[in-house]
C-alpha angles and dihedrals in degrees: 000000000000127000116257115261117255115243113262097188094114095057116090116211114236113257121219121217088251091060096044110022124174116256117247119198136164118223122172091354092302125113115232126192118206118192107236090228090060089074090057097053118122094198090054088055090049091052093046092050096049102126092210092058088225092122095056094100091050091048093051093047089050092047099045102025122240098282096050091041090058089047090053092051090050090050092060098031114128106245093211101048099024089226128128106235111223092220092052091049091047091051090050091049090053091051091048095051091045090053091049090050092049090050089074094249122125 
């Protein structure tokens, strides 16, 4: 008689880059890299589903990472006022999510 196997459900198998590659998209002639794990982030979903829209900046920072988030803001920044127009950023976000969707990733 053999001993019963110990449960292994708390151990995560290591993922290779081939199984979980980053997502590369080009939006507005700029290459963007989205970490594959960013699409499986509960807190990102919470931020995206905030009915007030107040969590949109947090969601985008979480989705793009701080460096790329700053790059995105600079991309849409008004050169005269130095401000980042909300409508321009919203339009960019839509283009980014569309590109990710078209890349064949969830």
